[in-house]
PDB file of N, CA, C and O in Angstrom:
ATOM      1  N   MET A   1     -39.735   9.540  31.282  1.00  0.00           N
ATOM      2  CA  MET A   1     -39.019   8.855  30.218  1.00  0.00           C
ATOM      3  C   MET A   1     -38.205   9.846  29.391  1.00  0.00           C
ATOM      4  O   MET A   1     -37.073   9.550  29.011  1.00  0.00           O
ATOM      5  N   ARG A   2     -38.761  10.997  29.113  1.00  0.00           N
ATOM      6  CA  ARG A   2     -38.067  11.995  28.316  1.00  0.00           C
ATOM      7  C   ARG A   2     -36.790  12.475  29.012  1.00  0.00           C
ATOM      8  O   ARG A   2     -35.782  12.716  28.348  1.00  0.00           O
ATOM      9  N   PHE A   3     -36.821  12.612  30.318  1.00  0.00           N
ATOM     10  CA  PHE A   3     -35.657  13.104  31.045  1.00  0.00           C
ATOM     11  C   PHE A   3     -34.521  12.085  31.039  1.00  0.00           C
ATOM     12  O   PHE A   3     -33.351  12.466  31.071  1.00  0.00           O
ATOM     13  N   ASN A   4     -34.852  10.795  30.998  1.00  0.00           N
ATOM     14  CA  ASN A   4     -33.801   9.780  30.909  1.00  0.00           C
ATOM     15  C   ASN A   4     -32.990   9.964  29.626  1.00  0.00           C
ATOM     16  O   ASN A   4     -31.771   9.788  29.625  1.00  0.00           O
ATOM     17  N   PHE A   5     -33.674  10.319  28.534  1.00  0.00           N
ATOM     18  CA  PHE A   5     -32.978  10.527  27.267  1.00  0.00           C
ATOM     19  C   PHE A   5     -32.078  11.763  27.332  1.00  0.00           C
ATOM     20  O   PHE A   5     -30.962  11.747  26.813  1.00  0.00           O
ATOM     21  N   LEU A   6     -32.549  12.806  27.952  1.00  0.00           N
ATOM     22  CA  LEU A   6     -31.787  14.044  28.020  1.00  0.00           C
ATOM     23  C   LEU A   6     -30.514  13.896  28.857  1.00  0.00           C
ATOM     24  O   LEU A   6     -29.500  14.528  28.559  1.00  0.00           O
ATOM     25  N   PHE A   7     -30.563  13.078  29.884  1.00  0.00           N
ATOM     26  CA  PHE A   7     -29.433  12.958  30.798  1.00  0.00           C
ATOM     27  C   PHE A   7     -28.687  11.635  30.646  1.00  0.00           C
ATOM     28  O   PHE A   7     -27.906  11.248  31.516  1.00  0.00           O
ATOM     29  N   HIS A   8     -28.934  10.952  29.539  1.00  0.00           N
ATOM     30  CA  HIS A   8     -28.290   9.658  29.303  1.00  0.00           C
ATOM     31  C   HIS A   8     -26.801   9.852  29.032  1.00  0.00           C
ATOM     32  O   HIS A   8     -26.418  10.681  28.206  1.00  0.00           O
ATOM     33  N   LYS A   9     -25.975   9.097  29.720  1.00  0.00           N
ATOM     34  CA  LYS A   9     -24.539   9.098  29.476  1.00  0.00           C
ATOM     35  C   LYS A   9     -24.180   7.744  28.888  1.00  0.00           C
ATOM     36  O   LYS A   9     -24.417   6.707  29.508  1.00  0.00           O
ATOM     37  N   HIS A  10     -23.607   7.753  27.688  1.00  0.00           N
ATOM     38  CA  HIS A  10     -23.289   6.502  27.006  1.00  0.00           C
ATOM     39  C   HIS A  10     -22.156   5.770  27.715  1.00  0.00           C
ATOM     40  O   HIS A  10     -21.196   6.378  28.190  1.00  0.00           O
ATOM     41  N   THR A  11     -22.292   4.463  27.773  1.00  0.00           N
ATOM     42  CA  THR A  11     -21.250   3.577  28.265  1.00  0.00           C
ATOM     43  C   THR A  11     -20.862   2.698  27.080  1.00  0.00           C
ATOM     44  O   THR A  11     -21.572   1.749  26.750  1.00  0.00           O
ATOM     45  N   TRP A  12     -19.730   3.016  26.438  1.00  0.00           N
ATOM     46  CA  TRP A  12     -19.369   2.381  25.180  1.00  0.00           C
ATOM     47  C   TRP A  12     -18.637   1.059  25.390  1.00  0.00           C
ATOM     48  O   TRP A  12     -17.859   0.900  26.331  1.00  0.00           O
ATOM     49  N   SER A  13     -18.906   0.122  24.492  1.00  0.00           N
ATOM     50  CA  SER A  13     -18.209  -1.168  24.492  1.00  0.00           C
ATOM     51  C   SER A  13     -16.837  -0.988  23.854  1.00  0.00           C
ATOM     52  O   SER A  13     -16.508   0.090  23.358  1.00  0.00           O
ATOM     53  N   THR A  14     -16.050  -2.045  23.872  1.00  0.00           N
ATOM     54  CA  THR A  14     -14.775  -2.004  23.171  1.00  0.00           C
ATOM     55  C   THR A  14     -15.044  -2.077  21.671  1.00  0.00           C
ATOM     56  O   THR A  14     -16.072  -2.619  21.265  1.00  0.00           O
ATOM     57  N   PRO A  15     -14.163  -1.553  20.848  1.00  0.00           N
ATOM     58  CA  PRO A  15     -14.371  -1.616  19.398  1.00  0.00           C
ATOM     59  C   PRO A  15     -14.381  -3.055  18.914  1.00  0.00           C
ATOM     60  O   PRO A  15     -13.566  -3.873  19.341  1.00  0.00           O
ATOM     61  N   HIS A  16     -15.302  -3.352  18.027  1.00  0.00           N
ATOM     62  CA  HIS A  16     -15.344  -4.687  17.432  1.00  0.00           C
ATOM     63  C   HIS A  16     -15.729  -4.562  15.966  1.00  0.00           C
ATOM     64  O   HIS A  16     -16.377  -3.600  15.554  1.00  0.00           O
ATOM     65  N   GLN A  17     -15.316  -5.551  15.194  1.00  0.00           N
ATOM     66  CA  GLN A  17     -15.519  -5.536  13.755  1.00  0.00           C
ATOM     67  C   GLN A  17     -16.977  -5.849  13.423  1.00  0.00           C
ATOM     68  O   GLN A  17     -17.598  -6.705  14.053  1.00  0.00           O
ATOM     69  N   VAL A  18     -17.511  -5.149  12.430  1.00  0.00           N
ATOM     70  CA  VAL A  18     -18.869  -5.389  11.966  1.00  0.00           C
ATOM     71  C   VAL A  18     -18.850  -6.636  11.092  1.00  0.00           C
ATOM     72  O   VAL A  18     -17.988  -6.779  10.225  1.00  0.00           O
ATOM     73  N   GLU A  19     -19.794  -7.531  11.319  1.00  0.00           N
ATOM     74  CA  GLU A  19     -19.847  -8.774  10.551  1.00  0.00           C
ATOM     75  C   GLU A  19     -20.020  -8.474   9.069  1.00  0.00           C
ATOM     76  O   GLU A  19     -20.796  -7.596   8.691  1.00  0.00           O
ATOM     77  N   GLY A  20     -19.292  -9.209   8.233  1.00  0.00           N
ATOM     78  CA  GLY A  20     -19.397  -9.045   6.795  1.00  0.00           C
ATOM     79  C   GLY A  20     -18.526  -7.935   6.228  1.00  0.00           C
ATOM     80  O   GLY A  20     -18.562  -7.679   5.024  1.00  0.00           O
ATOM     81  N   THR A  21     -17.751  -7.278   7.065  1.00  0.00           N
ATOM     82  CA  THR A  21     -16.848  -6.221   6.587  1.00  0.00           C
ATOM     83  C   THR A  21     -15.429  -6.554   7.008  1.00  0.00           C
ATOM     84  O   THR A  21     -15.205  -7.411   7.863  1.00  0.00           O
ATOM     85  N   THR A  22     -14.476  -5.867   6.399  1.00  0.00           N
ATOM     86  CA  THR A  22     -13.081  -6.120   6.749  1.00  0.00           C
ATOM     87  C   THR A  22     -12.452  -4.963   7.521  1.00  0.00           C
ATOM     88  O   THR A  22     -11.600  -5.182   8.383  1.00  0.00           O
ATOM     89  N   ASN A  23     -12.863  -3.746   7.219  1.00  0.00           N
ATOM     90  CA  ASN A  23     -12.196  -2.598   7.835  1.00  0.00           C
ATOM     91  C   ASN A  23     -13.155  -1.672   8.563  1.00  0.00           C
ATOM     92  O   ASN A  23     -12.851  -0.489   8.718  1.00  0.00           O
ATOM     93  N   ARG A  24     -14.287  -2.157   9.009  1.00  0.00           N
ATOM     94  CA  ARG A  24     -15.247  -1.301   9.703  1.00  0.00           C
ATOM     95  C   ARG A  24     -15.392  -1.778  11.142  1.00  0.00           C
ATOM     96  O   ARG A  24     -15.734  -2.932  11.402  1.00  0.00           O
ATOM     97  N   TYR A  25     -15.123  -0.864  12.067  1.00  0.00           N
ATOM     98  CA  TYR A  25     -15.217  -1.173  13.483  1.00  0.00           C
ATOM     99  C   TYR A  25     -16.188  -0.199  14.139  1.00  0.00           C
ATOM    100  O   TYR A  25     -16.215   0.983  13.795  1.00  0.00           O
ATOM    101  N   VAL A  26     -16.984  -0.694  15.083  1.00  0.00           N
ATOM    102  CA  VAL A  26     -17.943   0.149  15.784  1.00  0.00           C
ATOM    103  C   VAL A  26     -17.865  -0.103  17.284  1.00  0.00           C
ATOM    104  O   VAL A  26     -17.353  -1.127  17.737  1.00  0.00           O
ATOM    105  N   MET A  27     -18.385   0.856  18.040  1.00  0.00           N
ATOM    106  CA  MET A  27     -18.573   0.713  19.481  1.00  0.00           C
ATOM    107  C   MET A  27     -20.063   0.871  19.737  1.00  0.00           C
ATOM    108  O   MET A  27     -20.713   1.706  19.109  1.00  0.00           O
ATOM    109  N   ARG A  28     -20.614   0.075  20.655  1.00  0.00           N
ATOM    110  CA  ARG A  28     -22.040   0.147  20.977  1.00  0.00           C
ATOM    111  C   ARG A  28     -22.225   0.562  22.430  1.00  0.00           C
ATOM    112  O   ARG A  28     -21.455   0.173  23.309  1.00  0.00           O
ATOM    113  N   CYS A  29     -23.259   1.358  22.663  1.00  0.00           N
ATOM    114  CA  CYS A  29     -23.607   1.758  24.020  1.00  0.00           C
ATOM    115  C   CYS A  29     -24.294   0.573  24.697  1.00  0.00           C
ATOM    116  O   CYS A  29     -25.222  -0.017  24.143  1.00  0.00           O
ATOM    117  N   TYR A  30     -23.833   0.234  25.890  1.00  0.00           N
ATOM    118  CA  TYR A  30     -24.430  -0.886  26.616  1.00  0.00           C
ATOM    119  C   TYR A  30     -25.884  -0.603  26.993  1.00  0.00           C
ATOM    120  O   TYR A  30     -26.685  -1.535  27.064  1.00  0.00           O
ATOM    121  N   ASP A  31     -26.242   0.651  27.236  1.00  0.00           N
ATOM    122  CA  ASP A  31     -27.577   0.985  27.720  1.00  0.00           C
ATOM    123  C   ASP A  31     -28.607   1.120  26.606  1.00  0.00           C
ATOM    124  O   ASP A  31     -29.660   0.485  26.656  1.00  0.00           O
ATOM    125  N   CYS A  32     -28.310   1.949  25.592  1.00  0.00           N
ATOM    126  CA  CYS A  32     -29.334   2.248  24.593  1.00  0.00           C
ATOM    127  C   CYS A  32     -29.100   1.583  23.245  1.00  0.00           C
ATOM    128  O   CYS A  32     -29.990   1.601  22.396  1.00  0.00           O
ATOM    129  N   GLY A  33     -27.917   0.990  23.023  1.00  0.00           N
ATOM    130  CA  GLY A  33     -27.646   0.301  21.769  1.00  0.00           C
ATOM    131  C   GLY A  33     -27.171   1.200  20.642  1.00  0.00           C
ATOM    132  O   GLY A  33     -27.017   0.735  19.512  1.00  0.00           O
ATOM    133  N   ALA A  34     -26.935   2.476  20.919  1.00  0.00           N
ATOM    134  CA  ALA A  34     -26.436   3.384  19.889  1.00  0.00           C
ATOM    135  C   ALA A  34     -25.056   2.927  19.427  1.00  0.00           C
ATOM    136  O   ALA A  34     -24.296   2.344  20.201  1.00  0.00           O
ATOM    137  N   GLU A  35     -24.737   3.197  18.159  1.00  0.00           N
ATOM    138  CA  GLU A  35     -23.442   2.820  17.605  1.00  0.00           C
ATOM    139  C   GLU A  35     -22.666   4.050  17.194  1.00  0.00           C
ATOM    140  O   GLU A  35     -23.239   5.062  16.792  1.00  0.00           O
ATOM    141  N   ARG A  36     -21.359   3.948  17.300  1.00  0.00           N
ATOM    142  CA  ARG A  36     -20.496   4.961  16.716  1.00  0.00           C
ATOM    143  C   ARG A  36     -19.333   4.258  16.051  1.00  0.00           C
ATOM    144  O   ARG A  36     -18.795   3.278  16.565  1.00  0.00           O
ATOM    145  N   GLU A  37     -18.955   4.784  14.887  1.00  0.00           N
ATOM    146  CA  GLU A  37     -17.894   4.160  14.111  1.00  0.00           C
ATOM    147  C   GLU A  37     -16.538   4.576  14.669  1.00  0.00           C
ATOM    148  O   GLU A  37     -16.351   5.704  15.124  1.00  0.00           O
ATOM    149  N   VAL A  38     -15.605   3.640  14.623  1.00  0.00           N
ATOM    150  CA  VAL A  38     -14.267   3.870  15.158  1.00  0.00           C
ATOM    151  C   VAL A  38     -13.303   4.030  13.987  1.00  0.00           C
ATOM    152  O   VAL A  38     -13.315   3.234  13.049  1.00  0.00           O
ATOM    153  N   GLU A  39     -12.473   5.061  14.050  1.00  0.00           N
ATOM    154  CA  GLU A  39     -11.450   5.271  13.043  1.00  0.00           C
ATOM    155  C   GLU A  39     -10.090   5.254  13.729  1.00  0.00           C
ATOM    156  O   GLU A  39      -9.865   5.978  14.698  1.00  0.00           O
ATOM    157  N   ALA A  40      -9.200   4.435  13.226  1.00  0.00           N
ATOM    158  CA  ALA A  40      -7.874   4.332  13.837  1.00  0.00           C
ATOM    159  C   ALA A  40      -6.815   4.478  12.766  1.00  0.00           C
ATOM    160  O   ALA A  40      -6.911   3.890  11.688  1.00  0.00           O
ATOM    161  N   GLN A  41      -5.814   5.263  13.074  1.00  0.00           N
ATOM    162  CA  GLN A  41      -4.673   5.416  12.187  1.00  0.00           C
ATOM    163  C   GLN A  41      -3.432   5.069  12.995  1.00  0.00           C
ATOM    164  O   GLN A  41      -3.098   5.742  13.970  1.00  0.00           O
ATOM    165  N   LEU A  42      -2.765   4.018  12.577  1.00  0.00           N
ATOM    166  CA  LEU A  42      -1.581   3.563  13.280  1.00  0.00           C
ATOM    167  C   LEU A  42      -0.340   4.051  12.550  1.00  0.00           C
ATOM    168  O   LEU A  42      -0.211   3.872  11.339  1.00  0.00           O
ATOM    169  N   GLU A  43       0.555   4.657  13.278  1.00  0.00           N
ATOM    170  CA  GLU A  43       1.791   5.148  12.698  1.00  0.00           C
ATOM    171  C   GLU A  43       2.967   4.554  13.475  1.00  0.00           C
ATOM    172  O   GLU A  43       2.946   4.469  14.703  1.00  0.00           O
ATOM    173  N   ALA A  44       3.978   4.153  12.735  1.00  0.00           N
ATOM    174  CA  ALA A  44       5.162   3.593  13.375  1.00  0.00           C
ATOM    175  C   ALA A  44       6.032   4.722  13.904  1.00  0.00           C
ATOM    176  O   ALA A  44       6.092   5.797  13.306  1.00  0.00           O
ATOM    177  N   SER A  45       6.699   4.486  15.015  1.00  0.00           N
ATOM    178  CA  SER A  45       7.604   5.488  15.560  1.00  0.00           C
ATOM    179  C   SER A  45       8.859   5.557  14.699  1.00  0.00           C
ATOM    180  O   SER A  45       9.128   4.644  13.919  1.00  0.00           O
ATOM    181  N   SER A  46       9.612   6.615  14.834  1.00  0.00           N
ATOM    182  CA  SER A  46      10.827   6.780  14.029  1.00  0.00           C
ATOM    183  C   SER A  46      11.862   5.706  14.352  1.00  0.00           C
ATOM    184  O   SER A  46      12.632   5.306  13.479  1.00  0.00           O
ATOM    185  N   GLU A  47      11.885   5.241  15.589  1.00  0.00           N
ATOM    186  CA  GLU A  47      12.825   4.176  15.953  1.00  0.00           C
ATOM    187  C   GLU A  47      12.505   2.889  15.194  1.00  0.00           C
ATOM    188  O   GLU A  47      13.408   2.208  14.706  1.00  0.00           O
ATOM    189  N   ILE A  48      11.255   2.569  15.102  1.00  0.00           N
ATOM    190  CA  ILE A  48      10.856   1.357  14.374  1.00  0.00           C
ATOM    191  C   ILE A  48      11.186   1.494  12.895  1.00  0.00           C
ATOM    192  O   ILE A  48      11.677   0.548  12.279  1.00  0.00           O
ATOM    193  N   GLU A  49      10.917   2.672  12.318  1.00  0.00           N
ATOM    194  CA  GLU A  49      11.239   2.884  10.907  1.00  0.00           C
ATOM    195  C   GLU A  49      12.736   2.754  10.661  1.00  0.00           C
ATOM    196  O   GLU A  49      13.145   2.195   9.643  1.00  0.00           O
ATOM    197  N   ASN A  50      13.562   3.262  11.579  1.00  0.00           N
ATOM    198  CA  ASN A  50      15.016   3.120  11.439  1.00  0.00           C
ATOM    199  C   ASN A  50      15.447   1.670  11.512  1.00  0.00           C
ATOM    200  O   ASN A  50      16.320   1.248  10.753  1.00  0.00           O
ATOM    201  N   ARG A  51      14.857   0.902  12.403  1.00  0.00           N
ATOM    202  CA  ARG A  51      15.194  -0.521  12.518  1.00  0.00           C
ATOM    203  C   ARG A  51      14.790  -1.285  11.269  1.00  0.00           C
ATOM    204  O   ARG A  51      15.491  -2.206  10.850  1.00  0.00           O
ATOM    205  N   ILE A  52      13.670  -0.912  10.675  1.00  0.00           N
ATOM    206  CA  ILE A  52      13.233  -1.559   9.432  1.00  0.00           C
ATOM    207  C   ILE A  52      14.225  -1.273   8.319  1.00  0.00           C
ATOM    208  O   ILE A  52      14.575  -2.171   7.552  1.00  0.00           O
ATOM    209  N   LYS A  53      14.682  -0.031   8.222  1.00  0.00           N
ATOM    210  CA  LYS A  53      15.675   0.329   7.205  1.00  0.00           C
ATOM    211  C   LYS A  53      16.967  -0.461   7.406  1.00  0.00           C
ATOM    212  O   LYS A  53      17.556  -0.951   6.443  1.00  0.00           O
ATOM    213  N   GLN A  54      17.403  -0.583   8.655  1.00  0.00           N
ATOM    214  CA  GLN A  54      18.619  -1.342   8.945  1.00  0.00           C
ATOM    215  C   GLN A  54      18.448  -2.813   8.582  1.00  0.00           C
ATOM    216  O   GLN A  54      19.356  -3.422   8.017  1.00  0.00           O
ATOM    217  N   ALA A  55      17.311  -3.375   8.897  1.00  0.00           N
ATOM    218  CA  ALA A  55      17.058  -4.781   8.600  1.00  0.00           C
ATOM    219  C   ALA A  55      17.034  -5.020   7.092  1.00  0.00           C
ATOM    220  O   ALA A  55      17.548  -6.031   6.614  1.00  0.00           O
ATOM    221  N   ARG A  56      16.435  -4.087   6.338  1.00  0.00           N
ATOM    222  CA  ARG A  56      16.412  -4.224   4.877  1.00  0.00           C
ATOM    223  C   ARG A  56      17.824  -4.144   4.301  1.00  0.00           C
ATOM    224  O   ARG A  56      18.171  -4.888   3.383  1.00  0.00           O
ATOM    225  N   ALA A  57      18.634  -3.239   4.844  1.00  0.00           N
ATOM    226  CA  ALA A  57      20.018  -3.117   4.371  1.00  0.00           C
ATOM    227  C   ALA A  57      20.788  -4.408   4.640  1.00  0.00           C
ATOM    228  O   ALA A  57      21.537  -4.870   3.779  1.00  0.00           O
ATOM    229  N   GLU A  58      20.614  -4.989   5.812  1.00  0.00           N
ATOM    230  CA  GLU A  58      21.292  -6.258   6.145  1.00  0.00           C
ATOM    231  C   GLU A  58      20.832  -7.387   5.220  1.00  0.00           C
ATOM    232  O   GLU A  58      21.641  -8.200   4.775  1.00  0.00           O
ATOM    233  N   LEU A  59      19.529  -7.431   4.935  1.00  0.00           N
ATOM    234  CA  LEU A  59      19.026  -8.469   4.021  1.00  0.00           C
ATOM    235  C   LEU A  59      19.607  -8.304   2.629  1.00  0.00           C
ATOM    236  O   LEU A  59      19.950  -9.294   1.983  1.00  0.00           O
ATOM    237  N   GLN A  60      19.724  -7.074   2.159  1.00  0.00           N
ATOM    238  CA  GLN A  60      20.319  -6.847   0.837  1.00  0.00           C
ATOM    239  C   GLN A  60      21.776  -7.302   0.805  1.00  0.00           C
ATOM    240  O   GLN A  60      22.219  -7.884  -0.185  1.00  0.00           O
ATOM    241  N   LYS A  61      22.527  -7.043   1.882  1.00  0.00           N
ATOM    242  CA  LYS A  61      23.914  -7.489   1.965  1.00  0.00           C
ATOM    243  C   LYS A  61      23.985  -9.015   1.911  1.00  0.00           C
ATOM    244  O   LYS A  61      24.821  -9.582   1.208  1.00  0.00           O
ATOM    245  N   LEU A  62      23.098  -9.671   2.662  1.00  0.00           N
ATOM    246  CA  LEU A  62      23.086 -11.140   2.686  1.00  0.00           C
ATOM    247  C   LEU A  62      22.708 -11.712   1.329  1.00  0.00           C
ATOM    248  O   LEU A  62      23.253 -12.738   0.923  1.00  0.00           O
ATOM    249  N   ASN A  63      21.801 -11.081   0.631  1.00  0.00           N
ATOM    250  CA  ASN A  63      21.386 -11.563  -0.672  1.00  0.00           C
ATOM    251  C   ASN A  63      22.491 -11.406  -1.703  1.00  0.00           C
ATOM    252  O   ASN A  63      22.597 -12.225  -2.616  1.00  0.00           O
ATOM    253  N   LYS A  64      23.324 -10.365  -1.577  1.00  0.00           N
ATOM    254  CA  LYS A  64      24.445 -10.160  -2.512  1.00  0.00           C
ATOM    255  C   LYS A  64      25.544 -11.202  -2.299  1.00  0.00           C
ATOM    256  O   LYS A  64      26.195 -11.627  -3.253  1.00  0.00           O
ATOM    257  N   VAL A  65      25.745 -11.608  -1.051  1.00  0.00           N
ATOM    258  CA  VAL A  65      26.773 -12.601  -0.728  1.00  0.00           C
ATOM    259  C   VAL A  65      26.376 -13.964  -1.251  1.00  0.00           C
ATOM    260  O   VAL A  65      27.231 -14.704  -1.737  1.00  0.00           O
ATOM    261  N   SER A  66      25.117 -14.315  -1.167  1.00  0.00           N
ATOM    262  CA  SER A  66      24.648 -15.655  -1.588  1.00  0.00           C
ATOM    263  C   SER A  66      24.668 -15.840  -3.065  1.00  0.00           C
ATOM    264  O   SER A  66      24.304 -16.907  -3.558  1.00  0.00           O
TER     265      SER A  66
END
């Protein structure tokens, strides 16, 4: 039994939200039930940021005309 613990390789589940929380996500090992917290930082690419700036400029132009 002790050797199973020493050579255990975790098989992690997909990240899922913890019940009762809004921004906490965890992954669980299918075999032993261990949990690890998931941290994600999403950043927009420069192309997307440029398109957002262009869209805001167009909206401002449309709002001035109306």
